[in-house]
N, C-alpha and C positions, 0 to 999 in steps of 0.2 A: 293627326296630320290635317292641316288646312292648307291646301295648295302646296307650296314649298316651305311651309312653316310648321315646325313641330311645337306642340304645346305640352309642357310637362307640369304636373301638379305635385306640390310638396304638401302633404297633409299631416306631416309629423307634428306632434305636440311641441317638440323641441325642433324648430326649423333648422338649426345647425346640423342636427343628426340627419334630417331628411335631405339636406343639401348635398351630403356625400353621395347618396344614392342618385339624386337628380343629376349631379355632375357626371357620374358614371353612365347613367342612361343617355345623357346628351352625347358623350363620347362614342357610345355604342351606335347611336342613330347616325351620327355624322360619318362614322366609318362605313356603316352598311348602306346608307342613303346619301351618297356624295352630292346628289342634286339638291339637297336641302340648302335653302338660302338664309333661314333664320330659325332661331329657337327662342321661345318665350317660356319663362318659368313663373308659375303662379304659386305663391306661398300662403296657404290658408291662414296660418297663424303668424304671418309677418307683422312687423311693427308698424308699417305704414300702409295706407290704402294702395299706394303704388305697388308695393310688394305683393299685396293680396290680389290686385287686379292683373298683375303680370309685368315682368321686365324682360327686355331682350338680353339674353346671355350669349347669343351668337348672331352675327349678321347686323345689318344696318336698319332694315325695314321689314316688318311682318306683312304678310299678304293682307290685302284689303277686300278681296273677293275670291270666291271659289266657284267651280262649276260642278254640278251634280245632276246626273241624268239629262245633261244638255242645257240645264237652266243655271243662270248666274245668280249668286246670292252675295250681297254685301256683308262683310264681317268686320268687326272691330275686336281683335283678340285681347285688348287690354281695357275694354270699356267696363267690364264687370268681372266678378270672380269667375264666372263661366266664360265661354268663348264666343258668345253672341249667336251661335248656331248650334242647335242641339242635334248631335249625330244619332241619338237613339230614336229619333222620329224620322229617319231617312225613308223608311217604308211607308210612312204616312204621306210624305211628299210624292213618293212613287204612286201610291194609291190615288192621290189627287190628280196626278197627270193622266192616269188611266180612266178616271171616272167622272170628272167634273166639267167636261166640255159642255158648254151651253147652260150650265147651272148657275144659280145664284147662291152666293156663299157668304157666311158670316164667320169671321175669324176672331173669336174672343180671346182675351189674354194673349193678344197677338205677339207681344214682345217685338222682335225684329221682323216679324211678318212672313217667315219662310213658308208656312203652310198656305197662306193666301197667295204668295208669289207663285207657288207651284200650281195653285188653282188657276191663276191668270195664264200661266204657261200652257195649261191644258185647254184654254179657250173658254174659260168661264164667262158667262154673260155679265156678271157683276160680282165684285168682291168687296166686302166692307171689313176693315180692320178696326178693332177697338182695343185700347190699352190705356192704362193710367199714366203712362210716361210718354210724352211727346218725342223725346229724344230717340226712343226705341222705334217709334213709328217713322221717324225721319230716315232711319236706316232702311226700313221697308221701301220707302220712296226711292232710296238710292238703288235698291235691287230692281225696282221698276225701270229706272233709267238705264241700268246695265243691260236689261233685256229689251229695251225699246218699247215698254208698255206706257200708254198715256197715264198721266197722273191727274186724278180727280180729287181735289182736296177734301171733298165731302166723303170720300171713301176711307179716310184716315181719321178716326174719331177718338179723341182723348176723353176719358171719363172713367169713373169708378164702375165696376161691373154691375153691382146690384141696381143702382138707379138708372144706369145706362140701358140695361135690358128692359126696365119699365118704360123708358122713353121710346124705345124701338117698338115695344108692344102697343103703346098708345098711338103711335104713328101708323099702325097697321102693317108694319114691315113683316115679311115672311121670306124664308130662305129654303133652298133645296138641301143645303148642307150647312151645319154649324160645327166648327172646330171648337172643342172645349178642352184646353190644355192648361189648366190653372197651375199656379205655383203650389208647392207643398203647403205653405202657410203664408197668409197675408192678412193684415188687419188694418182697416181704415175706419173713419168715423161712420161710414155707411154700412159696414158689415165685415164679417170674417170669412176667410177661405181657409178651411182646414180639411185636407184630404183624408185624414183619419176619422173625421166626424161628419162632414156634410157634402159628400160627393153627390148623394141623391138629391139634395136641395139644389145643387148647382145644375144638375141635369134637368130637374123639373123647372128651373128658372128659364131655361132656353127652349124647352119643349113647345111652348105656345108660339115660338118664332119659326118653327119648322113646318114646312108644307106637308100635307098628307103624302105618305110614301117617301118623305125626305129622310135625311140621316143626321145623326149626331156622332161625331168622332170623339169619344170620351176617353181621355187619357188620365190615368191615376199613377203618379210617379212616387207615391209615398212608400218609402223603403220598408216601413213597419206594417203595411197593409198587405197581407198575403194574397196570392192569386185566388185562393178559395174564398176568402172573405169578400174580395171585390166582386167575384162572380156571384156570390150570394146576394150582394147588394143589387147587382144588375138584374138578377133573376126575380128579385122582389119587385123591381120596377116593371117587369114583364107580366106580372100576375094579372093586370087588368086587360091584357090583350092589345094594348095600344103601343107597346114597345116590344121590339124583337131584337135579340142579339144576332146580328147578321154575320159578323166575321170578327175574328181576333187577329190582329196583325203582330207578327213577331218583330223583335228588335234584332238587327243584323248581328251575325255571329262575330264579326270583327269588332263589335262594340261590347257584346256580352262577355267575350272571352271564349276560348275553345275548351272543350271537355278535358283535353290532354294537357292544358296549361293552367287549369284552375288550381288555386292554392287553398282557398277556403270555401266552405259551403255558404250559400246566401244567408243573410240574417233571417229572412222569412222565405218560405217556399213560394215561388211565383206561379207554380203550376195551377191552371193550364196555360198560363203565359210563360214566356221563356226568360223574363227579366222583371225587375221591380218596376220598370216603366211598362205599365199594363195598358194596352191599347185595344179598345173595343169599338166596333162600328155598330151603331144601333139604328134600326129602321123604326121610323115613327109613323104612327097612324092617328087619325082623328075621326070622330063620329061624323058620318056623312048625312047631311040633311036632305 
């Protein structure tokens, strides 16, 4: 649910079969939640981009913003195959609100900027968003407008992650907190992001940009990376004494599903995390001269 709009996903290999269930689910929701004003159906294996990105099946207009923890976030429920705001990182936004007042923040792979928007709402001193797609960053600007935050164009930086981090390092930029929430897989001429293979490289790429006693919020949402394997990767990073696992953040139960409603076991065991979206807050140290 996004405001008064329900978003349904049809993942069936034969969309026609999935449509029967989606239609039944829509009817159930409209009966139980009479305040719903719109329903959007996204068909993963649809024949058109429009079907994949989502089509209204009820109502006239989908919501364009939502409020979470008192903060407004712009959304575009048919911009992509996802819904433009990731509900599994709600606790990260809550953490940002609670911890980032007066801090300097770098939001890498920012997408529509929600983590950085939460940091701004906390009273961060400075927030820089970076993403490969200008359209996504424009939505972050809309969120700023919704909350009355001033927009500094230099804080919304379009660029490929790998060379962009190099530029920030050469410029002497340092931050108290870096959000690292990369896509599962992405490949450009400048490099590859693959969360099954190079999460350590991604973390090490941003470590020089973090102040002493600063933090990296490192999120690995790879379904086929178990919690134990991700923890082993993080613990290996901690071996030199300059990285510490400070906290693991859970994914909200209304996203993971409840024990009494689970139908299937997870593909990989996320333990000690509670979901395949594995969220770790790392404390970063540097040698002091």
